[in-house]
Phi, psi and omega in degrees: 000137178249135180246133176253145180274185180301340177290344178294322174269091183282147177245125186298156176254002180197151169233151177222079182285077184241010175088004182271001175082007177239129177052048185279336184219164175287101190272108175237031182301328183292344178270348187084207176284127176232169172261131185229142172231139177242130183241150168275184188284348175265001173096003181271137177287119178259343175207143171208150183204124172279139183056052185293130181235056182059047184257343187277121172231035179099004184264155175282179172302328177273001176098356180284142177292132178275156183289154172302148178159185178270127176240159184240142183240157170227119180246136169233123182277167179292353172251016173090356176293142172238144182226137175228154178173198183237163172215134182269127174253123184225135174261000000 
């Protein structure tokens, strides 16, 4: 049995939901279901989802496309691990 550390699950640093089929959404499939919060640069939650399954492609909680820019995330896995960082949204 081989055990991988936290480095095994890399978190991407950017998405570009522009229809070209590459980096269209925030891919967290390697973590299984997670709780995800996305914040803008002012610290406001612009998107959140429990049991997230790769649905965020730059939209707000109300479904409007957010402007290009840097956003921050908070991830909580189903085994209690927490990850924070940033993601660049570009169209």
